[in-house]
C-alpha positions, -999 to 999 in steps of 0.1 A, spaced: 550 -110 -321 520 -106 -345 491 -131 -354 485 -124 -391 450 -139 -393 434 -116 -364 461 -86 -366 469 -89 -328 500 -77 -314 515 -88 -282 522 -59 -259 550 -57 -235 527 -61 -207 514 -95 -219 481 -78 -233 468 -83 -268 459 -52 -291 441 -55 -320 449 -33 -351 422 -12 -362 419 -2 -399 429 34 -407 406 40 -435 371 27 -447 371 10 -482 362 44 -498 393 62 -484 380 80 -456 400 84 -421 386 61 -396 396 83 -363 382 101 -334 345 115 -341 345 100 -376 341 62 -370 316 43 -345 330 11 -333 309 -22 -323 310 -59 -327 292 -85 -347 285 -120 -335 296 -145 -357 296 -182 -364 328 -188 -381 348 -198 -348 363 -166 -339 332 -155 -322 328 -120 -330 342 -94 -355 350 -57 -345 329 -33 -368 340 3 -379 312 23 -393 325 53 -413 303 83 -402 311 101 -433 298 75 -461 282 48 -439 307 21 -451 317 -7 -423 348 -25 -421 349 -58 -403 381 -68 -383 390 -93 -389 377 -95 -422 348 -115 -428 354 -148 -445 338 -177 -465 326 -195 -432 312 -164 -416 276 -165 -405 255 -140 -387 257 -154 -351 232 -132 -334 204 -151 -314 175 -139 -339 173 -120 -369 167 -88 -358 205 -75 -361 203 -80 -401 171 -61 -403 169 -24 -409 142 -3 -391 112 4 -411 
C-alpha cells in the first residue's frame, strides 16, 4: 500500500517508510556521505518536510515536495536566515 501524496509505504511490520529521493535536481546521487538529511517545519498541515541537502552542489530536495500552501513553520525567522 502506498500513499502517493506523501510517498509512504506500509511495511509488513505495520510501520510506515518514507521513500527518499535518489538524486538532487542537478542529477547527483543522494546516498551515504553525499547527503545531509534534516527536517523543516511547515504550516501547510503536514507538519514538516524532510530535507535532503546534496553535499556536492548544495541543492536541497524536500520530501514531500513543497506546495502552494507551504509556509515556513519555524518559531522565529532564524531558520530562513543565512549566517553573516
